[in-house]
N, C-alpha and C positions, 0 to 999 in steps of 0.2 A: 504494500500500500504506500503510495506517495503522499507525503505530508508537505503542504505549503503553508507558511505562516507569514503574516504581515502585522507587525506591532507598531507601525510608524505613526499611527493616529490613535485617538481615544476609542476608535472602533476597530477591534482586532478582527482580522480576516484569517480564517482557517479553512484549508481545503484538504479533504481526504479523498484521494482519487478524483472523481468527478463531483463530489458533494462539497458545496460551498456554504460556510457558516459565517455569520457576523455576530460579534459580541461587543456590546457597549461596555468595555472594560474600564474606561476612565482611570481613576486612581486605584482600582482593584487589580491591576494587571499582575503585579508581583505576587500577590497573595492567591490569586485565582487562576492563573494561566495553566498550570499543570492539571488542576482539577477540571478545567474547561476542556482541555485536549482529551483527557481521559474519558470524560463524559461523552464526547462526540465519537471517540473510538468505540466505546461500549454501544452507542446507538447503531453503529455499523457492524456490530458483532465482532469487533476486533480488539486487540490488546496492543500494548507498546511493542511487543515482539513482532507484530504484523507490519510495522513500518519498515519499508525497504530503502527509502531514500527521503531526504529532507531538502526542501527548497525554501530559502528565506529572503524576504524583501529587506535588504540591508540599508535602504535609505535613498534619498534624504527623508527626514521626518523628525518626530519627537525624540529628543536626546534620551530621556529616561526610557521611553517605550522601546527604542531600538536597542539600548543596552540590555534591558530585561529579556527581550526576544532573542538577542544574540547569545546570551548566557544559556538560555533554555535550549536552543537548537544545537549549540556547540556541545553541550553536555549530553543531550540525547544522542547525537551522532556518534560521539565518543563511546558512550556506554553501550549503545546498541551495535556498535561497529558497523555503521552504515554510511553510505556516501552523503555528503553535504554540498549543496550548491548555493551560490548567491543568486540574486534575481537576474543576473546577466547570463545565467546558465553555466558559469564557471565552477568547476569542482574545487572545493576548498577543504583544507584540513581544519581551519577555523574561519568563520565569517566575522568580519569586523564591521561595526556600524559605519555608515557613510552619512554623516550628519548634514552635509551640504553647507555648513557654516560653523562658526565658533559657538560654543555653548553659551547660552544666556543665563548666567548665574546671578541670582538675586541675593541681596543681603538677607541674613537670617531674621526671622520675625521674633520679637520678644514676647 
């Protein structure tokens, strides 16, 4: 099963083979992404071990969203020992986020 993931916006896009899902992840991406993927795998009668390759939209987009997504797909590809591709179709050992600009870091709130 091919998995495609795009975490570049507050609406996460997940594709499992020809099935496309959208999740308004907002600020819940880090906490809920793995559970979301697992729930969609289960809906398709599949498990983590059924994933045969991963494709990831590496940017540009949300700094935090891209970092969280990259960590998840890099870890899954490594632990499942499966191929990983960036959105340009290039096979990668690791995908690195392509932010498209410098990070906009705001001062901490008191």
